[in-house]
C-alpha angles and dihedrals in degrees: 000000000000090000094054125109110265091236089053090048091058092037094234135125121257091249095049119141125243090256092053090048093051092047092051092046093050092050094050096040089054091047096052101031111135092234089061093043108040115189091004107129093181092056089047091055092046090050090055095049092046089056091045091052093048092047089060102037096044090058109077094208095047091044091054091050092047093049091053105035106015126223093325091063090061097061108129092016095110094260119162148113130288126059096301097111099041114089119242094252089061092046094049091045090056095044091047088055092054110039140053130354133289121236097223133074115220123033097003125137127227116291131255102243111114113223125241109273090225089062105099096211141023114268094218122064139175135232132184113232119197116215132191114242094254093046090058095043098048102024125240147193116258132188112210132183115226135184117212137178124254124186118262109252094206094062100023091245093298097111089227126116108260087355092283113157134169134206114280109251093204098061099017092240094304095112089222137075128203119240125191118225107186106295092347132080127214134191115230132183110268107259093212103050096020093230098311096107091220135079136207117266094193127001120251108254092214099057097017091238096306094110094223148064128210129250132185135220141164116240127196112219127194107210116200122230116266103033116149138195110295095025114127131213124200116220105195120221098011100097129095120314120249127220090261092054099256120132126227124216134278117224118203119201112198127226111191119205120228124253126231094234110014123068116198126213109176106298094344124092124206126200128181113225117201109218125185112232093245091054089053093048095047097039106238130189113235136178118243130185119256132184092265103031132300137337131199113237113199109203113207119224113280094015109187130231112269092014112151131223117196127212112192118218094015096102133083123309112251107244092220106036100025091227117135124234129218135283109223117197113199120196120233109195115226119203125193113265092213138359133208126229094268092051091047091053092049092048091049090052090048091050093049090050089064092056116191091357091069092062105049092158091071096061092038096053100032094098091043092056091051092049093051091050091054090054090068100043 
């Protein structure tokens, strides 16, 4: 992975914006962080190259040099692994997404309390929860099965046989190592002991050195009305179990399925209404489906294709404010696929009754015809 193009490393295009770059970096840094991948050397290497790529591409000057000359042009520019190149907002954003527990319920991020380095796994964890369209719009109660981690009793959650550990020879028991970033020096969690300062002498035969076993439970979740894809709900006390018996938190990220007729955009709902051309010309009143029943749509005379009619307060309830959005009905003009002789005769009579108005192309192109004729004189 170290030989890959930095844009490929972060899975972004070469013309990506700073916001797109930061989003991609955060996703990959969370994915490959050593605390989420204990004893995984491949993930550790990927984590380093992701930080190296972001360090370069998030700096406008370094990015310009890299785009023109490649990696060789950056020699002596302070390029390297670790967190040196990522700004502190990015670092804290990532760490806040990994440790501790948030105080709120719906929509909160992870908290800011760093976990004990001797804890083999994070106490909070995430799950994606699919919801039907109506479940998200109106809210619902869901029962979900989860699997969480509980400390191994045989080794006390250490992962070591009989709990026997020895001082880490890589960091000398400090739990951190110093990394140089150009003229600056940074402390980083020791990649061997993951900040604990000690290492396993012999793996626990019960948990095979992991320090935990897995348990299952069924949790009942009350989902508020108005949630949307990407929203996150904190379920307190249903995360992994710590060595002192306390449970972390479960975070549910929602994925809302699409509906056959309704299209959602935030709190607004769109629906396409097929209208026959005669209905649009005459201005008919028709019934259309809404989230909570039916609505009367009064078409004005000569309604146009793709014209929109707005119904305030008929959309989705905002999960934070409780206010409802709009229902927006958009007309889709329907023309007859074929006509019989009687219909053709009637339409011809209707067209003739409009006189010059029924042939707008004549007045529009009259001057164009004259101009083209003059070209060949």
